[in-house]
C-alpha positions, 0 to 999 in steps of 0.5 A: 181106284182104291189108291185114289180113295186112300189119298182122298181120305188122308187129305181129309184126315190132314185137314181135320187135324189142321182144323183141330190144331187151329181150334185148340190153339186159338181157344186154349193157347192164344187166349185165357179166360177171365176165370184163369186171370182171377185164378192167377190174381188169387195166387192160383198155380193153374191160372199162373201156368196157363198164362205163362204157357200161352205168352211163351207159345204165342210170342214164339219164345218157347223154343228160344228160351225153353221152359225157365224153372224160375220166372216172374209173371205179372198181369195188369189190366190197363186202358191201352186203346180205347175205354175197355181195360185189356191185359198187359202181360209182363214176363221175366225169365232171366238174363236177356229173357224179358218180354211184354205181351198185349192181350185184347179182351173179347167176350170173357177172354183175353185174346193174344194180339201181339208181342210188344217187344223183348227186353234184356232186363226190365226194371220198371213198366208203367202206363200213362193216359194219352187223352188225345188218342183215348189210349195209354202209353207204355213206359219201360225202363230196360237195363243192358249190360255190363257186357264183358265184350263190349264194356258197355252198360246203359239204362233206356227208357222206351215208350210204346203206343198203339198205331195201325194195329200194333204197338210201335216204339215212340220214344228211346231215352238213355237214362244212363250210359257208360263205355270203355274203349282202348285206342289200340283196338282201332287198327288205324291208330299208331302203337304208341297210342294206348289210351283208355277212353271212358264215356259216360252220361247221366240224364235228369228226366222230368215229365210234365202234363201226364195226358199230353206229355212233355219230357224235359231232359237235362243230360251230363256227358263226360269224356275221360282218358287213362294212360294205362298200358294194359289192354285187357284190364280196365283202369280204376276210375281215379286213373282217368282224367277228365278231357271234356264234358257237356250238358245238353237240354232237350224237350220232347213233345208228344204228337198225336199227329206223328204218334211219337215224341218229337223235338220239333217239326220241319221240312225235308228240303230235298223232297219238300216233305214235312218231317218230325225230328225224333233225335239229334244223333250228334247228341249221343255221348261219343259226340265228345270224341273227335274220332267217333263222328259217324253220326255227327250232323245227323237227324233221325226223322219221321215222315208222314207215311210212317217211314223213319230215316237218318238224314243230314241235318242240312236237309231239314229246315226246322220249325221251333226247336227248344234245346241248348248245349253247353260244352266245358 
């Protein structure tokens, strides 16, 4: 009987320890108090350390990132869902180590709810109101690259909105992009083909009507070639000759019905379901180049149940579409 008693006491000890860890986690790690926030806002090192520790642990980044010796931390009180101001925690801890976390205000504390997203190099974060949803839209500018192995560099503008208990991405725009590609990297190309390809784009983005946003995007894309024989060294800019360029005008409209920025609504003729067209994939910068046609004639669409898919353009019977393309 002694061994049964021992097992019972051991199980009880484990349960007590688990309860204690859970209580400590929820009471001290997964939240911080208004006092802690005020300490941080007033430059207190203790408040800064407590918030930093909380966001790294509860987001699951402590193991992956370690404890950065240098980092920047910003906490903003914003109306993100409803009338009360919750906490938006923005942490930057070096290359490839940026994140935004959401803490909801409850009874004098800010309780961790979710990791909004991780980023490569956060350039800017702002919140604009969505009157129809009585909430806020989180706008982020993120810089990626340049990466030596991909020879790509870009700046993206993303937007996140609260939907079904979490923040979902509702917009993904390229503000700028450039990539270099050597044709000899394609094994199907004959040895005599040794062009360097340079693809670039730059977008002028105009926001209209902050409460129910409309985004006008005018994108300039270029495709240039160089005859340089070096596969390792990217040629200088003056060595490239412009082959083709185009201007693309698109208008993204915020839709509370779809909880997304959309180009237009339509119908999927294959299953007769309504869809929102989120992106015309053929408008990507590589659409200027003949051999990069994997996504030509494709839309990225959203269905009523929230499913997002890529479909052939021929499947979508469009409503009103405001867009124009001029190829030079």
